[in-house]
C-alpha positions in Angstrom: -10.7 77.0 46.7 -8.4 78.9 44.3 -7.0 80.9 47.2 -6.3 77.8 49.2 -4.6 76.2 46.2 -2.5 79.4 45.7 -1.5 79.5 49.3 -0.5 75.8 49.2 1.6 76.4 46.1 3.3 79.4 47.7 4.1 77.4 50.9 5.7 74.5 49.0 7.6 76.9 46.7 9.0 78.9 49.7 9.9 75.6 51.4 11.8 74.4 48.4 13.5 77.8 48.0 14.6 77.8 51.7 15.8 74.2 51.7 19.4 74.9 50.4 19.9 77.7 53.0 18.6 75.4 55.8 20.8 72.5 54.7 23.9 74.8 54.8 23.0 75.7 58.4 22.9 72.0 59.5 26.0 70.0 60.4 25.1 66.3 60.1 28.4 64.8 61.2 31.8 65.8 62.7 34.5 63.4 61.4 36.9 64.0 64.3 35.8 61.9 67.3 36.8 62.5 70.9 37.3 59.6 73.3 35.9 60.3 76.7 36.9 58.1 79.7 35.4 58.6 83.1 35.7 56.6 86.4 34.0 57.3 89.7 33.5 56.2 93.3 30.1 56.7 94.9 28.3 56.3 98.3 24.6 55.8 98.5 22.6 56.6 101.6 19.0 55.8 102.7 16.2 58.1 103.8 17.9 58.5 107.2 21.3 59.2 105.6 22.8 56.0 106.9 25.3 54.6 104.3 23.7 51.7 102.4 26.2 50.8 99.7 29.4 52.0 98.0 30.2 51.5 94.4 32.7 52.0 91.6 31.8 52.8 88.0 33.5 53.4 84.6 32.3 54.9 81.4 33.7 55.0 77.9 32.3 57.3 75.1 33.0 58.2 71.5 31.8 61.7 71.0 31.5 63.0 67.4 29.4 66.0 68.5 26.4 65.0 66.5 26.9 61.3 67.1 27.5 59.8 70.6 28.3 56.2 71.6 28.6 55.6 75.3 28.6 52.7 77.7 29.1 52.3 81.4 29.2 49.8 84.2 28.6 50.2 87.9 29.3 47.7 90.6 28.1 47.8 94.2 28.2 45.2 96.9 25.5 43.0 95.3 24.2 44.9 92.2 25.6 45.2 88.7 24.4 48.0 86.4 25.2 48.3 82.7 24.1 51.2 80.6 24.6 52.0 76.9 23.3 54.8 74.8 23.4 56.0 71.2 22.4 59.5 70.3 22.3 61.1 66.8 21.5 64.9 67.0 22.6 67.1 64.1 23.8 70.6 64.9 21.6 73.4 63.7 22.9 77.0 63.1 26.1 76.1 65.1 24.1 76.5 68.3 21.8 73.6 69.2 21.5 69.8 68.6 18.3 67.9 68.1 17.7 64.3 67.2 16.8 60.7 68.2 18.5 58.4 70.6 18.3 55.1 72.5 19.3 54.2 76.0 19.5 50.6 77.2 20.0 49.6 80.8 20.5 46.2 82.5 20.4 45.7 86.3 21.2 42.4 88.0 21.1 41.2 91.6 22.2 37.5 91.2 19.6 34.9 92.3 17.2 37.6 93.3 16.2 40.1 90.6 17.1 41.4 87.1 15.7 44.2 85.1 16.0 45.5 81.5 15.1 49.1 80.5 14.8 50.2 76.9 14.3 54.0 76.2 14.0 55.4 72.7 13.3 59.1 72.4 14.2 62.6 71.4 17.3 64.6 72.7 17.9 68.4 72.6 21.0 70.4 73.5 21.7 74.1 73.4 24.9 75.9 74.4 26.2 79.4 74.1 29.8 79.9 73.2 31.0 80.5 76.8 28.4 80.8 79.6 25.3 78.6 79.5 23.9 75.3 78.3 20.5 73.6 78.4 19.8 69.9 77.7 16.4 68.1 77.6 15.0 64.8 76.5 11.7 63.0 76.4 11.8 59.2 76.2 9.5 56.2 76.1 10.4 53.7 78.8 9.8 50.0 78.5 10.8 48.1 81.6 11.0 44.3 81.9 11.6 42.9 85.4 12.4 39.3 86.4 11.9 38.5 90.1 12.9 35.2 91.5 10.1 34.2 93.9 11.5 30.8 94.6 13.9 28.3 93.1 11.3 27.1 90.7 9.1 30.2 90.3 9.9 33.5 88.5 7.6 36.5 88.2 7.9 38.5 85.0 6.6 42.1 84.9 6.4 44.5 82.0 5.7 48.2 82.4 5.6 51.1 80.1 6.0 54.7 81.1 7.7 58.0 80.2 11.1 59.4 81.1 12.3 63.0 80.9 15.2 65.1 81.9 16.2 68.8 82.0 19.8 69.9 82.7 21.2 73.4 83.1 24.9 74.2 82.8 26.8 77.3 83.9 30.4 77.9 82.9 31.7 81.0 84.8 35.3 80.3 83.9 37.3 77.8 81.9 38.5 75.9 85.0 35.1 75.3 86.6 31.5 74.4 85.6 28.3 73.8 87.4 25.3 71.6 86.3 21.9 71.1 87.8 19.4 68.6 86.5 15.8 67.5 87.2 14.9 64.1 85.8 12.8 61.0 86.2 15.9 58.8 85.9 19.7 58.7 86.5 22.4 57.0 84.5 22.1 53.7 86.3 18.5 54.0 87.7 15.3 54.1 85.7 12.1 54.3 87.7 8.6 54.6 86.4 7.4 58.2 85.9 7.5 60.4 88.0 10.1 59.7 90.8 12.2 62.8 90.5 15.9 62.8 90.7 17.7 66.0 91.6 21.4 66.2 90.7 24.0 68.9 91.2 27.5 68.6 89.7 30.6 70.7 90.2 33.4 70.0 87.7 37.0 71.3 87.9 38.8 71.4 84.5 42.4 70.6 85.3 43.4 71.0 81.7 41.8 70.8 78.3 41.9 67.0 78.6 41.5 66.2 82.3 38.8 67.1 84.8 37.6 66.0 88.2 34.1 66.5 89.7 31.6 65.9 92.5 28.0 64.7 92.0 25.3 65.0 94.6 21.9 63.3 93.8 18.7 63.1 95.8 15.8 60.9 94.8 12.1 61.0 95.8 9.0 59.0 95.2 5.3 60.0 95.3 6.5 63.5 94.6 3.3 64.6 93.0 1.3 64.0 96.2 1.4 65.7 99.6 3.4 62.7 100.9 6.6 63.1 98.9 9.1 60.6 100.2 12.8 61.0 100.2 14.3 57.6 99.5 18.0 58.3 99.4 21.0 60.3 98.1 24.2 59.5 96.2 27.5 61.2 96.7 30.0 60.6 93.9 33.5 61.8 92.9 34.9 61.2 89.4 37.9 61.7 87.2 37.6 62.3 83.4 39.9 62.4 80.4 39.2 63.5 76.9 41.6 62.1 74.3 
C-alpha cells in the first residue's frame, strides 16, 4: 500500500512539474484569421457512368488555424444541400492539431424528402513543414429523415451511426498538391456506416492566395461484403481564394 501511495504521489508530482512545459508547447488560438472562399462545378454519374445531375456549390470559411468556421451550399437540379462545421483543435508542439468539432448537414428535395445530419466528434491533423500531411476524424452520426409518403402522411426516421475519415496529402512543390481520402461521408453526403467514399484531389496553386483544383470521388455501398456495389462518381472542378 505504501509503494502504491508513493507511486501515485510521484505520478501527480511529475504531472504538475511537466504541466508548464506542456502548456508552452500548445497554441490555443491564432488571432489572425484567413478568409477562404471556394466555388465549384460538379457532375455526378450513376453506376453505369451515365450523367445523372450537375451542380454548383460555394463555401465560405474563417480559418484561425486552431479554430475553423465553415459553411457551404450545393444546388443540383432538384436537391439543395447545406453544410456547416465548427472545429476547435489546438496546435501541439507546432506539428499537429487535436480537438472537438461539430458538422451539421441539411438536405432537401421539395415535396419529396428532407434530411438532417448532426455529427459531433474528434478531429486530428498532422503536417510536416513541406511534404506530407495526414488528417483523421471519428464522429457520431445522428440522422433524421422526413419522407413525404402522401400529401397527408409523412414518415419520420431516426438513425444513429458512426462516421470516419482519413486523408493523406502530398506536397511535392509549392505549385501543386495531391490529396487522397477514404471516408464514410463526403462534404454534402452523409450515409450510414460504412458506405466508403474514395476521393482524389489535385490542386494547382496559382499564387499564395489563389488555387484551382479537380476532385474525383467514387462511392460504394455494401463494401464489407462480397457484393460491394459501385453507386456513382462525382467529377468536380473548383476555384479557391485565401484572403
